[in-house]
Chimera marker file (.cmm) of the C-alpha trace (Angstrom):
<marker_set name="trace">
<marker id="1" x="-0.031" y="-0.034" z="-0.276" r="1" g="1" b="0" radius="0.5"/>
<marker id="2" x="1.490" y="3.855" z="-0.892" r="1" g="1" b="0" radius="0.5"/>
<marker id="3" x="1.640" y="5.503" z="2.292" r="1" g="1" b="0" radius="0.5"/>
<marker id="4" x="1.579" y="9.265" z="2.140" r="1" g="1" b="0" radius="0.5"/>
<marker id="5" x="5.534" y="9.492" z="3.093" r="1" g="1" b="0" radius="0.5"/>
<marker id="6" x="6.492" y="6.735" z="-0.515" r="1" g="1" b="0" radius="0.5"/>
<marker id="7" x="3.504" y="9.069" z="-1.999" r="1" g="1" b="0" radius="0.5"/>
<marker id="8" x="5.866" y="12.802" z="-1.374" r="1" g="1" b="0" radius="0.5"/>
<marker id="9" x="8.926" y="10.266" z="-2.126" r="1" g="1" b="0" radius="0.5"/>
<marker id="10" x="7.429" y="9.336" z="-5.715" r="1" g="1" b="0" radius="0.5"/>
<marker id="11" x="6.250" y="13.053" z="-6.352" r="1" g="1" b="0" radius="0.5"/>
<marker id="12" x="9.724" y="14.576" z="-5.331" r="1" g="1" b="0" radius="0.5"/>
<marker id="13" x="11.349" y="12.234" z="-8.103" r="1" g="1" b="0" radius="0.5"/>
<marker id="14" x="8.785" y="12.671" z="-11.024" r="1" g="1" b="0" radius="0.5"/>
<marker id="15" x="7.167" y="9.642" z="-10.004" r="1" g="1" b="0" radius="0.5"/>
<marker id="16" x="10.379" y="7.494" z="-11.766" r="1" g="1" b="0" radius="0.5"/>
<marker id="17" x="11.750" y="6.029" z="-8.012" r="1" g="1" b="0" radius="0.5"/>
<marker id="18" x="11.062" y="3.692" z="-6.375" r="1" g="1" b="0" radius="0.5"/>
<marker id="19" x="10.144" y="1.288" z="-8.871" r="1" g="1" b="0" radius="0.5"/>
<marker id="20" x="6.605" y="0.534" z="-7.747" r="1" g="1" b="0" radius="0.5"/>
<marker id="21" x="3.545" y="-1.686" z="-8.563" r="1" g="1" b="0" radius="0.5"/>
<marker id="22" x="0.461" y="-1.125" z="-5.874" r="1" g="1" b="0" radius="0.5"/>
<marker id="23" x="-3.173" y="-0.548" z="-5.428" r="1" g="1" b="0" radius="0.5"/>
<marker id="24" x="-3.601" y="2.763" z="-3.873" r="1" g="1" b="0" radius="0.5"/>
<marker id="25" x="-7.210" y="3.038" z="-1.780" r="1" g="1" b="0" radius="0.5"/>
<marker id="26" x="-5.785" y="5.890" z="0.678" r="1" g="1" b="0" radius="0.5"/>
<marker id="27" x="-8.561" y="8.551" z="-0.147" r="1" g="1" b="0" radius="0.5"/>
<marker id="28" x="-6.300" y="11.328" z="0.570" r="1" g="1" b="0" radius="0.5"/>
<marker id="29" x="-4.068" y="10.045" z="-2.327" r="1" g="1" b="0" radius="0.5"/>
<marker id="30" x="-5.789" y="8.685" z="-4.664" r="1" g="1" b="0" radius="0.5"/>
<marker id="31" x="-7.643" y="11.706" z="-6.397" r="1" g="1" b="0" radius="0.5"/>
<marker id="32" x="-4.288" y="13.537" z="-5.630" r="1" g="1" b="0" radius="0.5"/>
<marker id="33" x="-2.255" y="10.642" z="-7.794" r="1" g="1" b="0" radius="0.5"/>
<marker id="34" x="-4.681" y="10.667" z="-10.658" r="1" g="1" b="0" radius="0.5"/>
<marker id="35" x="-5.356" y="14.027" z="-11.234" r="1" g="1" b="0" radius="0.5"/>
<marker id="36" x="-1.056" y="14.682" z="-11.103" r="1" g="1" b="0" radius="0.5"/>
<marker id="37" x="-0.745" y="12.117" z="-13.480" r="1" g="1" b="0" radius="0.5"/>
<marker id="38" x="-3.209" y="13.976" z="-15.715" r="1" g="1" b="0" radius="0.5"/>
<marker id="39" x="-1.678" y="17.267" z="-15.053" r="1" g="1" b="0" radius="0.5"/>
<marker id="40" x="2.150" y="15.822" z="-15.191" r="1" g="1" b="0" radius="0.5"/>
<marker id="41" x="3.106" y="14.746" z="-18.958" r="1" g="1" b="0" radius="0.5"/>
<marker id="42" x="5.879" y="16.568" z="-20.790" r="1" g="1" b="0" radius="0.5"/>
<marker id="43" x="5.347" y="14.536" z="-24.226" r="1" g="1" b="0" radius="0.5"/>
<marker id="44" x="2.383" y="12.284" z="-24.365" r="1" g="1" b="0" radius="0.5"/>
<marker id="45" x="-0.476" y="11.312" z="-22.564" r="1" g="1" b="0" radius="0.5"/>
<marker id="46" x="-2.499" y="8.209" z="-23.408" r="1" g="1" b="0" radius="0.5"/>
<marker id="47" x="-5.971" y="7.312" z="-21.817" r="1" g="1" b="0" radius="0.5"/>
<marker id="48" x="-8.783" y="4.550" z="-22.869" r="1" g="1" b="0" radius="0.5"/>
<marker id="49" x="-11.993" y="5.155" z="-21.010" r="1" g="1" b="0" radius="0.5"/>
<marker id="50" x="-15.052" y="2.597" z="-21.539" r="1" g="1" b="0" radius="0.5"/>
<marker id="51" x="-18.478" y="3.911" z="-21.157" r="1" g="1" b="0" radius="0.5"/>
<marker id="52" x="-18.621" y="3.416" z="-17.083" r="1" g="1" b="0" radius="0.5"/>
<marker id="53" x="-15.553" y="5.717" z="-16.730" r="1" g="1" b="0" radius="0.5"/>
<marker id="54" x="-16.823" y="7.859" z="-19.322" r="1" g="1" b="0" radius="0.5"/>
<marker id="55" x="-20.177" y="8.422" z="-17.650" r="1" g="1" b="0" radius="0.5"/>
<marker id="56" x="-18.149" y="8.924" z="-14.318" r="1" g="1" b="0" radius="0.5"/>
<marker id="57" x="-15.834" y="11.773" z="-15.554" r="1" g="1" b="0" radius="0.5"/>
<marker id="58" x="-18.937" y="13.697" z="-17.231" r="1" g="1" b="0" radius="0.5"/>
<marker id="59" x="-20.707" y="13.903" z="-14.129" r="1" g="1" b="0" radius="0.5"/>
<marker id="60" x="-18.140" y="15.570" z="-12.049" r="1" g="1" b="0" radius="0.5"/>
<marker id="61" x="-14.690" y="16.134" z="-13.976" r="1" g="1" b="0" radius="0.5"/>
<marker id="62" x="-15.541" y="17.491" z="-17.131" r="1" g="1" b="0" radius="0.5"/>
<marker id="63" x="-14.142" y="21.006" z="-16.042" r="1" g="1" b="0" radius="0.5"/>
<marker id="64" x="-10.939" y="18.925" z="-14.934" r="1" g="1" b="0" radius="0.5"/>
<marker id="65" x="-10.243" y="17.158" z="-18.661" r="1" g="1" b="0" radius="0.5"/>
<marker id="66" x="-10.362" y="20.603" z="-20.122" r="1" g="1" b="0" radius="0.5"/>
<marker id="67" x="-8.093" y="22.018" z="-18.045" r="1" g="1" b="0" radius="0.5"/>
<marker id="68" x="-5.827" y="19.193" z="-18.943" r="1" g="1" b="0" radius="0.5"/>
<marker id="69" x="-6.679" y="19.162" z="-22.437" r="1" g="1" b="0" radius="0.5"/>
<marker id="70" x="-5.789" y="23.373" z="-21.795" r="1" g="1" b="0" radius="0.5"/>
<marker id="71" x="-2.519" y="22.243" z="-20.370" r="1" g="1" b="0" radius="0.5"/>
<marker id="72" x="-2.023" y="19.567" z="-23.380" r="1" g="1" b="0" radius="0.5"/>
<marker id="73" x="-2.121" y="21.849" z="-26.047" r="1" g="1" b="0" radius="0.5"/>
<marker id="74" x="0.538" y="25.005" z="-24.127" r="1" g="1" b="0" radius="0.5"/>
<marker id="75" x="2.551" y="22.074" z="-22.982" r="1" g="1" b="0" radius="0.5"/>
<marker id="76" x="2.371" y="20.434" z="-26.605" r="1" g="1" b="0" radius="0.5"/>
<marker id="77" x="1.555" y="17.030" z="-25.159" r="1" g="1" b="0" radius="0.5"/>
<marker id="78" x="0.203" y="14.815" z="-27.523" r="1" g="1" b="0" radius="0.5"/>
<marker id="79" x="-3.137" y="13.786" z="-26.031" r="1" g="1" b="0" radius="0.5"/>
<marker id="80" x="-4.819" y="10.845" z="-27.547" r="1" g="1" b="0" radius="0.5"/>
<marker id="81" x="-8.466" y="9.112" z="-26.123" r="1" g="1" b="0" radius="0.5"/>
<marker id="82" x="-9.397" y="6.090" z="-27.213" r="1" g="1" b="0" radius="0.5"/>
<marker id="83" x="-12.802" y="5.728" z="-25.799" r="1" g="1" b="0" radius="0.5"/>
<marker id="84" x="-16.363" y="3.885" z="-25.899" r="1" g="1" b="0" radius="0.5"/>
<marker id="85" x="-18.488" y="6.644" z="-27.061" r="1" g="1" b="0" radius="0.5"/>
<marker id="86" x="-22.438" y="6.951" z="-26.563" r="1" g="1" b="0" radius="0.5"/>
<marker id="87" x="-25.024" y="9.506" z="-27.533" r="1" g="1" b="0" radius="0.5"/>
<marker id="88" x="-24.709" y="11.346" z="-24.623" r="1" g="1" b="0" radius="0.5"/>
<marker id="89" x="-20.672" y="11.565" z="-24.436" r="1" g="1" b="0" radius="0.5"/>
<marker id="90" x="-20.302" y="12.770" z="-28.493" r="1" g="1" b="0" radius="0.5"/>
<marker id="91" x="-20.802" y="16.677" z="-27.319" r="1" g="1" b="0" radius="0.5"/>
<marker id="92" x="-18.599" y="16.151" z="-24.608" r="1" g="1" b="0" radius="0.5"/>
<marker id="93" x="-15.709" y="14.291" z="-26.787" r="1" g="1" b="0" radius="0.5"/>
<marker id="94" x="-16.310" y="16.888" z="-30.013" r="1" g="1" b="0" radius="0.5"/>
<marker id="95" x="-15.695" y="19.643" z="-27.273" r="1" g="1" b="0" radius="0.5"/>
<marker id="96" x="-12.226" y="18.466" z="-26.580" r="1" g="1" b="0" radius="0.5"/>
<marker id="97" x="-10.168" y="20.240" z="-30.261" r="1" g="1" b="0" radius="0.5"/>
<marker id="98" x="-7.336" y="19.654" z="-28.970" r="1" g="1" b="0" radius="0.5"/>
<marker id="99" x="-7.580" y="15.654" z="-27.841" r="1" g="1" b="0" radius="0.5"/>
<marker id="100" x="-6.878" y="13.242" z="-30.928" r="1" g="1" b="0" radius="0.5"/>
<marker id="101" x="-10.077" y="11.054" z="-30.165" r="1" g="1" b="0" radius="0.5"/>
<marker id="102" x="-10.683" y="7.441" z="-31.405" r="1" g="1" b="0" radius="0.5"/>
<marker id="103" x="-13.598" y="5.353" z="-30.862" r="1" g="1" b="0" radius="0.5"/>
<marker id="104" x="-13.956" y="1.817" z="-30.253" r="1" g="1" b="0" radius="0.5"/>
<marker id="105" x="-16.744" y="-0.182" z="-29.188" r="1" g="1" b="0" radius="0.5"/>
<marker id="106" x="-16.715" y="-2.517" z="-26.476" r="1" g="1" b="0" radius="0.5"/>
<marker id="107" x="-13.775" y="-1.556" z="-24.621" r="1" g="1" b="0" radius="0.5"/>
<marker id="108" x="-12.792" y="-3.709" z="-21.906" r="1" g="1" b="0" radius="0.5"/>
<marker id="109" x="-10.490" y="-1.565" z="-20.162" r="1" g="1" b="0" radius="0.5"/>
<marker id="110" x="-9.619" y="1.863" z="-18.455" r="1" g="1" b="0" radius="0.5"/>
<marker id="111" x="-5.983" y="2.766" z="-18.111" r="1" g="1" b="0" radius="0.5"/>
<marker id="112" x="-3.909" y="6.196" z="-18.606" r="1" g="1" b="0" radius="0.5"/>
<marker id="113" x="0.222" y="6.081" z="-19.414" r="1" g="1" b="0" radius="0.5"/>
<marker id="114" x="2.123" y="9.417" z="-18.662" r="1" g="1" b="0" radius="0.5"/>
<marker id="115" x="4.825" y="9.617" z="-21.024" r="1" g="1" b="0" radius="0.5"/>
<marker id="116" x="5.503" y="6.425" z="-20.621" r="1" g="1" b="0" radius="0.5"/>
<marker id="117" x="6.808" y="6.440" z="-17.316" r="1" g="1" b="0" radius="0.5"/>
<marker id="118" x="3.249" y="6.186" z="-15.157" r="1" g="1" b="0" radius="0.5"/>
<marker id="119" x="0.429" y="3.404" z="-15.479" r="1" g="1" b="0" radius="0.5"/>
<marker id="120" x="-2.341" y="3.983" z="-14.040" r="1" g="1" b="0" radius="0.5"/>
<marker id="121" x="-5.639" y="2.114" z="-14.002" r="1" g="1" b="0" radius="0.5"/>
<marker id="122" x="-9.080" y="3.499" z="-12.466" r="1" g="1" b="0" radius="0.5"/>
<marker id="123" x="-10.734" y="0.265" z="-10.444" r="1" g="1" b="0" radius="0.5"/>
<marker id="124" x="-14.671" y="-0.182" z="-9.684" r="1" g="1" b="0" radius="0.5"/>
<marker id="125" x="-16.021" y="-1.875" z="-6.777" r="1" g="1" b="0" radius="0.5"/>
<marker id="126" x="-18.713" y="-3.831" z="-8.631" r="1" g="1" b="0" radius="0.5"/>
<marker id="127" x="-21.926" y="-2.112" z="-6.735" r="1" g="1" b="0" radius="0.5"/>
<marker id="128" x="-20.181" y="1.978" z="-7.279" r="1" g="1" b="0" radius="0.5"/>
<marker id="129" x="-20.662" y="4.126" z="-10.110" r="1" g="1" b="0" radius="0.5"/>
<marker id="130" x="-17.399" y="5.808" z="-9.221" r="1" g="1" b="0" radius="0.5"/>
<marker id="131" x="-13.670" y="3.995" z="-9.182" r="1" g="1" b="0" radius="0.5"/>
<marker id="132" x="-12.776" y="3.327" z="-4.989" r="1" g="1" b="0" radius="0.5"/>
<marker id="133" x="-8.822" y="2.271" z="-6.391" r="1" g="1" b="0" radius="0.5"/>
<marker id="134" x="-6.463" y="2.645" z="-8.590" r="1" g="1" b="0" radius="0.5"/>
<marker id="135" x="-3.366" y="0.305" z="-9.877" r="1" g="1" b="0" radius="0.5"/>
<marker id="136" x="-0.241" y="2.703" z="-10.074" r="1" g="1" b="0" radius="0.5"/>
<marker id="137" x="3.138" y="1.633" z="-11.128" r="1" g="1" b="0" radius="0.5"/>
<marker id="138" x="5.875" y="2.990" z="-13.159" r="1" g="1" b="0" radius="0.5"/>
<marker id="139" x="7.396" y="-0.576" z="-14.138" r="1" g="1" b="0" radius="0.5"/>
<marker id="140" x="8.687" y="-0.208" z="-17.771" r="1" g="1" b="0" radius="0.5"/>
<marker id="141" x="7.252" y="-3.744" z="-17.953" r="1" g="1" b="0" radius="0.5"/>
<marker id="142" x="3.846" y="-2.739" z="-17.332" r="1" g="1" b="0" radius="0.5"/>
<marker id="143" x="3.736" y="0.246" z="-18.850" r="1" g="1" b="0" radius="0.5"/>
<marker id="144" x="5.601" y="-0.914" z="-22.432" r="1" g="1" b="0" radius="0.5"/>
<marker id="145" x="2.637" y="-4.209" z="-21.811" r="1" g="1" b="0" radius="0.5"/>
<marker id="146" x="0.212" y="-1.591" z="-21.677" r="1" g="1" b="0" radius="0.5"/>
<marker id="147" x="1.769" y="0.958" z="-24.247" r="1" g="1" b="0" radius="0.5"/>
<marker id="148" x="1.520" y="-1.618" z="-26.747" r="1" g="1" b="0" radius="0.5"/>
<marker id="149" x="-2.063" y="-2.875" z="-25.974" r="1" g="1" b="0" radius="0.5"/>
<marker id="150" x="-2.986" y="0.973" z="-26.684" r="1" g="1" b="0" radius="0.5"/>
<marker id="151" x="-1.582" y="0.877" z="-29.847" r="1" g="1" b="0" radius="0.5"/>
<marker id="152" x="-2.993" y="-2.127" z="-30.993" r="1" g="1" b="0" radius="0.5"/>
<marker id="153" x="-6.369" y="-0.621" z="-30.156" r="1" g="1" b="0" radius="0.5"/>
<marker id="154" x="-5.915" y="2.971" z="-31.717" r="1" g="1" b="0" radius="0.5"/>
<marker id="155" x="-5.026" y="0.911" z="-34.679" r="1" g="1" b="0" radius="0.5"/>
<marker id="156" x="-8.766" y="-0.471" z="-34.565" r="1" g="1" b="0" radius="0.5"/>
<marker id="157" x="-10.644" y="2.840" z="-33.082" r="1" g="1" b="0" radius="0.5"/>
<marker id="158" x="-11.613" y="5.209" z="-35.973" r="1" g="1" b="0" radius="0.5"/>
<marker id="159" x="-11.398" y="8.670" z="-35.530" r="1" g="1" b="0" radius="0.5"/>
<marker id="160" x="-14.516" y="10.638" z="-33.567" r="1" g="1" b="0" radius="0.5"/>
<marker id="161" x="-16.437" y="12.822" z="-36.213" r="1" g="1" b="0" radius="0.5"/>
<marker id="162" x="-17.045" y="16.068" z="-35.201" r="1" g="1" b="0" radius="0.5"/>
<marker id="163" x="-19.684" y="16.590" z="-37.802" r="1" g="1" b="0" radius="0.5"/>
<marker id="164" x="-21.549" y="18.090" z="-35.085" r="1" g="1" b="0" radius="0.5"/>
<marker id="165" x="-19.381" y="20.445" z="-34.535" r="1" g="1" b="0" radius="0.5"/>
<marker id="166" x="-19.536" y="22.109" z="-38.297" r="1" g="1" b="0" radius="0.5"/>
<marker id="167" x="-22.076" y="24.948" z="-37.016" r="1" g="1" b="0" radius="0.5"/>
<marker id="168" x="-19.767" y="26.054" z="-34.713" r="1" g="1" b="0" radius="0.5"/>
<link id1="1" id2="2" r="1" g="1" b="0" radius="0.2"/>
<link id1="2" id2="3" r="1" g="1" b="0" radius="0.2"/>
<link id1="3" id2="4" r="1" g="1" b="0" radius="0.2"/>
<link id1="4" id2="5" r="1" g="1" b="0" radius="0.2"/>
<link id1="5" id2="6" r="1" g="1" b="0" radius="0.2"/>
<link id1="6" id2="7" r="1" g="1" b="0" radius="0.2"/>
<link id1="7" id2="8" r="1" g="1" b="0" radius="0.2"/>
<link id1="8" id2="9" r="1" g="1" b="0" radius="0.2"/>
<link id1="9" id2="10" r="1" g="1" b="0" radius="0.2"/>
<link id1="10" id2="11" r="1" g="1" b="0" radius="0.2"/>
<link id1="11" id2="12" r="1" g="1" b="0" radius="0.2"/>
<link id1="12" id2="13" r="1" g="1" b="0" radius="0.2"/>
<link id1="13" id2="14" r="1" g="1" b="0" radius="0.2"/>
<link id1="14" id2="15" r="1" g="1" b="0" radius="0.2"/>
<link id1="15" id2="16" r="1" g="1" b="0" radius="0.2"/>
<link id1="16" id2="17" r="1" g="1" b="0" radius="0.2"/>
<link id1="17" id2="18" r="1" g="1" b="0" radius="0.2"/>
<link id1="18" id2="19" r="1" g="1" b="0" radius="0.2"/>
<link id1="19" id2="20" r="1" g="1" b="0" radius="0.2"/>
<link id1="20" id2="21" r="1" g="1" b="0" radius="0.2"/>
<link id1="21" id2="22" r="1" g="1" b="0" radius="0.2"/>
<link id1="22" id2="23" r="1" g="1" b="0" radius="0.2"/>
<link id1="23" id2="24" r="1" g="1" b="0" radius="0.2"/>
<link id1="24" id2="25" r="1" g="1" b="0" radius="0.2"/>
<link id1="25" id2="26" r="1" g="1" b="0" radius="0.2"/>
<link id1="26" id2="27" r="1" g="1" b="0" radius="0.2"/>
<link id1="27" id2="28" r="1" g="1" b="0" radius="0.2"/>
<link id1="28" id2="29" r="1" g="1" b="0" radius="0.2"/>
<link id1="29" id2="30" r="1" g="1" b="0" radius="0.2"/>
<link id1="30" id2="31" r="1" g="1" b="0" radius="0.2"/>
<link id1="31" id2="32" r="1" g="1" b="0" radius="0.2"/>
<link id1="32" id2="33" r="1" g="1" b="0" radius="0.2"/>
<link id1="33" id2="34" r="1" g="1" b="0" radius="0.2"/>
<link id1="34" id2="35" r="1" g="1" b="0" radius="0.2"/>
<link id1="35" id2="36" r="1" g="1" b="0" radius="0.2"/>
<link id1="36" id2="37" r="1" g="1" b="0" radius="0.2"/>
<link id1="37" id2="38" r="1" g="1" b="0" radius="0.2"/>
<link id1="38" id2="39" r="1" g="1" b="0" radius="0.2"/>
<link id1="39" id2="40" r="1" g="1" b="0" radius="0.2"/>
<link id1="40" id2="41" r="1" g="1" b="0" radius="0.2"/>
<link id1="41" id2="42" r="1" g="1" b="0" radius="0.2"/>
<link id1="42" id2="43" r="1" g="1" b="0" radius="0.2"/>
<link id1="43" id2="44" r="1" g="1" b="0" radius="0.2"/>
<link id1="44" id2="45" r="1" g="1" b="0" radius="0.2"/>
<link id1="45" id2="46" r="1" g="1" b="0" radius="0.2"/>
<link id1="46" id2="47" r="1" g="1" b="0" radius="0.2"/>
<link id1="47" id2="48" r="1" g="1" b="0" radius="0.2"/>
<link id1="48" id2="49" r="1" g="1" b="0" radius="0.2"/>
<link id1="49" id2="50" r="1" g="1" b="0" radius="0.2"/>
<link id1="50" id2="51" r="1" g="1" b="0" radius="0.2"/>
<link id1="51" id2="52" r="1" g="1" b="0" radius="0.2"/>
<link id1="52" id2="53" r="1" g="1" b="0" radius="0.2"/>
<link id1="53" id2="54" r="1" g="1" b="0" radius="0.2"/>
<link id1="54" id2="55" r="1" g="1" b="0" radius="0.2"/>
<link id1="55" id2="56" r="1" g="1" b="0" radius="0.2"/>
<link id1="56" id2="57" r="1" g="1" b="0" radius="0.2"/>
<link id1="57" id2="58" r="1" g="1" b="0" radius="0.2"/>
<link id1="58" id2="59" r="1" g="1" b="0" radius="0.2"/>
<link id1="59" id2="60" r="1" g="1" b="0" radius="0.2"/>
<link id1="60" id2="61" r="1" g="1" b="0" radius="0.2"/>
<link id1="61" id2="62" r="1" g="1" b="0" radius="0.2"/>
<link id1="62" id2="63" r="1" g="1" b="0" radius="0.2"/>
<link id1="63" id2="64" r="1" g="1" b="0" radius="0.2"/>
<link id1="64" id2="65" r="1" g="1" b="0" radius="0.2"/>
<link id1="65" id2="66" r="1" g="1" b="0" radius="0.2"/>
<link id1="66" id2="67" r="1" g="1" b="0" radius="0.2"/>
<link id1="67" id2="68" r="1" g="1" b="0" radius="0.2"/>
<link id1="68" id2="69" r="1" g="1" b="0" radius="0.2"/>
<link id1="69" id2="70" r="1" g="1" b="0" radius="0.2"/>
<link id1="70" id2="71" r="1" g="1" b="0" radius="0.2"/>
<link id1="71" id2="72" r="1" g="1" b="0" radius="0.2"/>
<link id1="72" id2="73" r="1" g="1" b="0" radius="0.2"/>
<link id1="73" id2="74" r="1" g="1" b="0" radius="0.2"/>
<link id1="74" id2="75" r="1" g="1" b="0" radius="0.2"/>
<link id1="75" id2="76" r="1" g="1" b="0" radius="0.2"/>
<link id1="76" id2="77" r="1" g="1" b="0" radius="0.2"/>
<link id1="77" id2="78" r="1" g="1" b="0" radius="0.2"/>
<link id1="78" id2="79" r="1" g="1" b="0" radius="0.2"/>
<link id1="79" id2="80" r="1" g="1" b="0" radius="0.2"/>
<link id1="80" id2="81" r="1" g="1" b="0" radius="0.2"/>
<link id1="81" id2="82" r="1" g="1" b="0" radius="0.2"/>
<link id1="82" id2="83" r="1" g="1" b="0" radius="0.2"/>
<link id1="83" id2="84" r="1" g="1" b="0" radius="0.2"/>
<link id1="84" id2="85" r="1" g="1" b="0" radius="0.2"/>
<link id1="85" id2="86" r="1" g="1" b="0" radius="0.2"/>
<link id1="86" id2="87" r="1" g="1" b="0" radius="0.2"/>
<link id1="87" id2="88" r="1" g="1" b="0" radius="0.2"/>
<link id1="88" id2="89" r="1" g="1" b="0" radius="0.2"/>
<link id1="89" id2="90" r="1" g="1" b="0" radius="0.2"/>
<link id1="90" id2="91" r="1" g="1" b="0" radius="0.2"/>
<link id1="91" id2="92" r="1" g="1" b="0" radius="0.2"/>
<link id1="92" id2="93" r="1" g="1" b="0" radius="0.2"/>
<link id1="93" id2="94" r="1" g="1" b="0" radius="0.2"/>
<link id1="94" id2="95" r="1" g="1" b="0" radius="0.2"/>
<link id1="95" id2="96" r="1" g="1" b="0" radius="0.2"/>
<link id1="96" id2="97" r="1" g="1" b="0" radius="0.2"/>
<link id1="97" id2="98" r="1" g="1" b="0" radius="0.2"/>
<link id1="98" id2="99" r="1" g="1" b="0" radius="0.2"/>
<link id1="99" id2="100" r="1" g="1" b="0" radius="0.2"/>
<link id1="100" id2="101" r="1" g="1" b="0" radius="0.2"/>
<link id1="101" id2="102" r="1" g="1" b="0" radius="0.2"/>
<link id1="102" id2="103" r="1" g="1" b="0" radius="0.2"/>
<link id1="103" id2="104" r="1" g="1" b="0" radius="0.2"/>
<link id1="104" id2="105" r="1" g="1" b="0" radius="0.2"/>
<link id1="105" id2="106" r="1" g="1" b="0" radius="0.2"/>
<link id1="106" id2="107" r="1" g="1" b="0" radius="0.2"/>
<link id1="107" id2="108" r="1" g="1" b="0" radius="0.2"/>
<link id1="108" id2="109" r="1" g="1" b="0" radius="0.2"/>
<link id1="109" id2="110" r="1" g="1" b="0" radius="0.2"/>
<link id1="110" id2="111" r="1" g="1" b="0" radius="0.2"/>
<link id1="111" id2="112" r="1" g="1" b="0" radius="0.2"/>
<link id1="112" id2="113" r="1" g="1" b="0" radius="0.2"/>
<link id1="113" id2="114" r="1" g="1" b="0" radius="0.2"/>
<link id1="114" id2="115" r="1" g="1" b="0" radius="0.2"/>
<link id1="115" id2="116" r="1" g="1" b="0" radius="0.2"/>
<link id1="116" id2="117" r="1" g="1" b="0" radius="0.2"/>
<link id1="117" id2="118" r="1" g="1" b="0" radius="0.2"/>
<link id1="118" id2="119" r="1" g="1" b="0" radius="0.2"/>
<link id1="119" id2="120" r="1" g="1" b="0" radius="0.2"/>
<link id1="120" id2="121" r="1" g="1" b="0" radius="0.2"/>
<link id1="121" id2="122" r="1" g="1" b="0" radius="0.2"/>
<link id1="122" id2="123" r="1" g="1" b="0" radius="0.2"/>
<link id1="123" id2="124" r="1" g="1" b="0" radius="0.2"/>
<link id1="124" id2="125" r="1" g="1" b="0" radius="0.2"/>
<link id1="125" id2="126" r="1" g="1" b="0" radius="0.2"/>
<link id1="126" id2="127" r="1" g="1" b="0" radius="0.2"/>
<link id1="127" id2="128" r="1" g="1" b="0" radius="0.2"/>
<link id1="128" id2="129" r="1" g="1" b="0" radius="0.2"/>
<link id1="129" id2="130" r="1" g="1" b="0" radius="0.2"/>
<link id1="130" id2="131" r="1" g="1" b="0" radius="0.2"/>
<link id1="131" id2="132" r="1" g="1" b="0" radius="0.2"/>
<link id1="132" id2="133" r="1" g="1" b="0" radius="0.2"/>
<link id1="133" id2="134" r="1" g="1" b="0" radius="0.2"/>
<link id1="134" id2="135" r="1" g="1" b="0" radius="0.2"/>
<link id1="135" id2="136" r="1" g="1" b="0" radius="0.2"/>
<link id1="136" id2="137" r="1" g="1" b="0" radius="0.2"/>
<link id1="137" id2="138" r="1" g="1" b="0" radius="0.2"/>
<link id1="138" id2="139" r="1" g="1" b="0" radius="0.2"/>
<link id1="139" id2="140" r="1" g="1" b="0" radius="0.2"/>
<link id1="140" id2="141" r="1" g="1" b="0" radius="0.2"/>
<link id1="141" id2="142" r="1" g="1" b="0" radius="0.2"/>
<link id1="142" id2="143" r="1" g="1" b="0" radius="0.2"/>
<link id1="143" id2="144" r="1" g="1" b="0" radius="0.2"/>
<link id1="144" id2="145" r="1" g="1" b="0" radius="0.2"/>
<link id1="145" id2="146" r="1" g="1" b="0" radius="0.2"/>
<link id1="146" id2="147" r="1" g="1" b="0" radius="0.2"/>
<link id1="147" id2="148" r="1" g="1" b="0" radius="0.2"/>
<link id1="148" id2="149" r="1" g="1" b="0" radius="0.2"/>
<link id1="149" id2="150" r="1" g="1" b="0" radius="0.2"/>
<link id1="150" id2="151" r="1" g="1" b="0" radius="0.2"/>
<link id1="151" id2="152" r="1" g="1" b="0" radius="0.2"/>
<link id1="152" id2="153" r="1" g="1" b="0" radius="0.2"/>
<link id1="153" id2="154" r="1" g="1" b="0" radius="0.2"/>
<link id1="154" id2="155" r="1" g="1" b="0" radius="0.2"/>
<link id1="155" id2="156" r="1" g="1" b="0" radius="0.2"/>
<link id1="156" id2="157" r="1" g="1" b="0" radius="0.2"/>
<link id1="157" id2="158" r="1" g="1" b="0" radius="0.2"/>
<link id1="158" id2="159" r="1" g="1" b="0" radius="0.2"/>
<link id1="159" id2="160" r="1" g="1" b="0" radius="0.2"/>
<link id1="160" id2="161" r="1" g="1" b="0" radius="0.2"/>
<link id1="161" id2="162" r="1" g="1" b="0" radius="0.2"/>
<link id1="162" id2="163" r="1" g="1" b="0" radius="0.2"/>
<link id1="163" id2="164" r="1" g="1" b="0" radius="0.2"/>
<link id1="164" id2="165" r="1" g="1" b="0" radius="0.2"/>
<link id1="165" id2="166" r="1" g="1" b="0" radius="0.2"/>
<link id1="166" id2="167" r="1" g="1" b="0" radius="0.2"/>
<link id1="167" id2="168" r="1" g="1" b="0" radius="0.2"/>
</marker_set>
């Protein structure tokens, strides 16, 4: 389990040391480490969202995603998202103008990779609509495996149609 002291050490090292793969369920750390992973990248942020996590984000975290997108644009970060889009989410996704978004049906995973150095997977209790813990890793082996999965999904996914955006 990741303690507050270990979290501070990780943060001070820009999440490179110590090498760790752990489940984070401490509410004091959970949101902080997840949000840090969104604003930390300097080159690339790769995300896979299924319908459940996208619904969760749309309910309470739209502004954070808009902020992450704005930071990505300012820093020149490649911000790529593979998503299981629905009619309810298409306008939100279209509003993300700087993100490169692709759609895929029946996504069975949620994860994000920041700069090929941090892997995060939100975990849901089956009875909950929100993640109650995350799998966090800076293990090169895990990151390389998930980055490979991301690239494979990216090739299969179709670019988000921004047709509905033509009136603006």
